C-alpha positions as CSV (number, residue, x, y, z in Angstrom):
1,M,-16.5,-11.4,23.6
2,P,-18.6,-11.8,26.7
3,A,-21.0,-8.9,27.5
4,K,-20.1,-8.8,30.9
5,C,-16.5,-7.6,29.7
6,V,-17.9,-4.6,27.5
7,R,-20.5,-3.5,30.0
8,P,-18.1,-1.2,32.0
9,Y,-17.2,0.6,28.9
10,S,-20.8,1.4,28.0
11,K,-21.9,5.0,28.5
12,R,-25.5,6.1,29.2
13,Q,-28.7,4.4,27.7
14,K,-28.2,1.3,25.3
15,N,-28.7,1.8,21.5
16,D,-26.7,0.2,18.5
17,F,-24.2,3.3,18.1
18,R,-23.3,3.2,22.0
19,G,-22.9,-0.7,22.0
20,T,-20.5,-0.7,19.1
21,E,-18.8,2.2,20.8
22,A,-18.1,0.3,24.0
23,I,-17.1,-2.8,22.0
24,A,-14.7,-1.0,19.9
25,E,-13.1,0.6,23.3
26,A,-13.0,-3.0,25.0
27,V,-11.2,-4.6,22.4
28,Q,-8.4,-2.3,22.4
29,R,-7.7,-3.2,26.0
30,P,-4.7,-5.4,26.4
31,T,-6.3,-7.7,29.2
32,M,-9.5,-8.2,27.4
33,K,-10.5,-12.0,27.1
34,F,-12.4,-13.5,23.8
35,V,-14.9,-16.2,23.5
36,A,-14.1,-18.8,20.8
37,A,-16.5,-19.2,17.9
38,K,-18.8,-22.3,17.9
39,S,-18.8,-24.4,14.8
40,F,-22.1,-25.2,13.2
41,E,-22.1,-28.7,14.3
42,Q,-21.8,-27.1,17.8
43,L,-24.7,-24.9,17.2
44,D,-26.9,-27.6,15.8
45,L,-26.2,-29.9,18.9
46,E,-27.3,-26.9,21.2
47,A,-30.5,-26.6,19.0
48,L,-31.2,-30.2,19.6
49,H,-30.3,-30.4,23.3
50,P,-31.4,-27.0,25.0
51,R,-29.9,-26.2,28.4
52,A,-32.2,-26.6,31.4
């Protein structure tokens, strides 16, 4: 899930617990958009051809 979608649900300063709490709240929203997982082949190609 994109970080920009979770950020509005984050409260106060960042730490692991609060980040997890924000993700849990964001996932429950009906309008949430999710990012597709990349395959190992896609990750390998990205490692070989870094973005500029």
